[in-house]
N, C-alpha and C positions, 0 to 999 in steps of 0.2 A: 509187080503192081506197088506202085509209090503209093505209102499210105502215110497221111497227115497225123503226126502226135494228136491224140487227143487231148484238148483244151480243159483246163481243170481252173475256174476260177476261187480264187480265194474266200476263205469264209468272212462274213461280214459280221460274224458275233463279239469279237473285239470292238470295234466301232459300236457298235448297240451297247455294250456295257458301259464305254465312257461315256454313250450319252445318257444313258439312265442315270448313272452316278452324279454327273452334271445335274439333271435335271432333279432328282433326290436331295444334292446339296441348296439349289438355289430354293426348293421350297421349303426347306428346315429352315434358311435364312429368312425367307418372306415370312413364316409363320414365326419363328423367332422374333423379329421386329414388331410382327402387328400385336404379339404378348406383350414386347417392353412400350409399346405406343397406349396399349388399352390399361397397361402397370399406371403409367404415367399420367392419364386421363384419370382413372379413380383415385388415386394419389391426389391430384389437383381439386379435384371435385370434394374429397374428404376435407382437404387444405381450407376448402374456401367457405365449405359448411361449419368448421371449429373457430373459423377465422370471426364468421358471421355470428355465431352464436356464442362466441365467449370475449370476443374480442379483445385477445390476450397483448400485453403491455410489456416493456423490461422494465425491473422494477429501478427505484433511483438511489442514491446517496448521495449524502452532501456530509459537508465537515461543516459542524456547528461551533468549534471549541478546542483550542489547542495551548495546551500551555507547557513550556520549556522551563523542569522543574531544577535540571542541574547543567552545567556544561562547563567541561573540562578538556584541557588537552595541553599534553607533557610538551616540553622543549625541545626533546630530540630531535635533532637535523636529520638522522637517517630513517629511525624508524619511531615516529608520534604515538602517542598511544590516545585515544579519547573515549572520553568514559562523560555520558549526560543521558538523560531521562526526559522523555517528551509524553506526559499525558495528553489524548484526545476524547474527544464524542464524536460519534459518526450516526448520523438519524439515515434510516433507510426504511424507504415507503414502498409498499405493494398497491399499486393504483389500479388493479383487478377487482372484479368482484366475484367471478368462482375459481379462479387460479391460484395455485399455493405453490411457494416455493422452498424446496427441501435444501438447507446451506449443510456444507460440511462445516469441520473447522476454517477458521480464518486465521490466515498467516498476514501478519499486518507488518508494515516495515516503513522507516521515515529514512530521508537522505537529502543533504543539499541538493539544490535543481541545477548549480551550476557543473559541479564534476562528481555529484554521487556520493558523499561520503555518507557514510552510515551513521544515521544519528540514533538509533535501536529498532529493536523490534520484539514482537511477540504474537502470543497463538491466543485467538479467542474462541470460546466452544460455539458450535453449530448449534443453530435453531430451526424451527420452522415458522416461516412468513405467511402468516395468514393472509387470508383476503382483504384488501382495505386496511391492513393493518401498518402503524408506524413503530418499528424498534429501532431504540436508543442504544447503541454499544460505546461503553467506555473502556478503555485501555491505558496500560500503562506501558512505553514503549523502551526500554534500557540497553543501554548499549556498557560494558564494562571493560575497559583499557585493551579497545580495538584496536589494532594495526590500522592504522591510515595513510595514505600518499604524501607525503611530505609536500608536495607543491599543491595539490588539490586541497590540504586542509588548510594551509598558511593562506589563502586565497578565498576559501568560504566562510572557515570558522573566525568570526570576527570579534574585537574586546568589546565594539559599542557600533550603533547601527542596525541595521537589518538584515534579513538573510533571508532569501527563498527557499522552502523546503517543500518536497513533492511527498506524496503519502500513496500505498501499494497495498491492496488486500488481494489476495489468492486464495481461493478456493473450489470448490464444484458444488454444482448444483441440479437439481431434478423441479420437475415440474407436477404437480399432484392434480388432476380436475376429475372430483368425484372418486370412484375406487381406481383411477387410470393412474401407473405411475411411469413419468419417462425416465432413461437411462439418466446420471448423472454427467455433466459436462465440465468441464474446467472454466472457470472467468475472471476475470480481473476488472479490479475496480480502482480508477488513476487517479488521484487527484493534485494540481498543479494551483500554482498562481497564489499561495500559501505564504505570506511573509512573515515572521517573526521578526523583535527588536529585541535586542540582547541588549540591558545597561550596562553602565559603567560600574565597575567594581564600587562598592561602598567608602565611602573617604570615613576614617576615623579622627576622634575630637584627640586634641590633646589638652590634657588636664594643665591649669596654672594654679600658681601659688598668689596670694593675696596677704601684704603687710599690711598693717594699720597701726597708728601712732596715737598714744594715749598719753594723758600727764599722771605723774605722781602724784600723793599725796603732801609728801616732803619734799622730796627732792624737785629738780626740776624734770625735764622732761625724760622720757627713756622709752625705746621700740621695745615692742611686746609683739610676739607672735599670733594670729589668730588662732585660736584652737580648731584641732583637727575636725572635720566632719566625719561623722558616724561610719563603719564600714559600709554599710547599706548603703549610703549615697554616694557615688563614684562620679566624678568628671566625667570620666571616658564612656561617651556614648556612640555604640555600632547600630547601623542603619539594620534592620531584620532582612534577613534572607536566607532560602533553603541551603543547609549546607551540600557541600559537593559532595560526591560517591567516597566512599571509605578508601578505594584504590587508588585516590588522587596522592602524588607522591610531594614532598615539599618543597621540590627544587622545579617546581611548572610555575612558566611565568604567563601563560594565556590560561584565564580562569575567569567564571564568571557565573554566577549563580542569578536565574532570571524567571520571572514570573509574565508572562507574557500570553493573552488573548488575541485571538482574529478580529478581525472588524465584525460591525453589526450583521451584515448579511454574511450567509451561510455558504459555502463555495461547491458549487455544482461538483462530482464526479463523472468520470467516463466509462461505463461499462462492456468490456470488451470479451468477446466470447472464443476462447481458448480452445484450439481442437488438436489433439493428439494423434497423428498416422503413424504407428511404429516408432522410429526415433524423430519424428519431427515435431516438433509443435508449433500451429500457427496463432 
């Protein structure tokens, strides 16, 4: 007698496991998105409340005075060396009423606007910028026999006329509100549109001798030379100017000593936030 083979259906356990895993993954993803949305909402509410309570504003920086104390460029065609000194005054204002800024040391630098020829650098100690406070920063930026690009230096460094310079300050700053302090981040203060005038080198006055004619008592006329003046009184006058740096060579043919100040209106600066992620800085 013929017997049919018994049909044994395949178990569906694997399908159920696959469906359960997919459902679990979808549930976890939905919960994660919900938590992220909730955190973003809480952060937005906290940020809005902080803004309404404290009204935070960025600090402002302006250059109120610039003085070019020394400027000397050697005449080498391949590797010219620049020696200069720039004194400046920067005014920093904190317009906030309850927000305090904490600054690390400030690295100041000056350069020409066209080709970026360095004119000097210096470091200013950090400070605490209290709310509603105005701080005046004075510094002298010096460059001692710095090698510069011949083409850029020849076009930017002039014996007379005016040249445009830019000033930069880099530091790290944090915020303190009450007893809460934030992590410090990098900021850059960039000041441009500053023009300084380089006067012509002082001219030397050449001393001259004067002969006078007198009559003798017994003879006729005779010539007599006027008595020489006292050693302290010299006929040679040189206009006063600050001396160049000691490193200046004797064969320099492009040199000038200047005392230059900016215009009456202060030059406002731009404050940029610099964020560093691993090796990149934005």
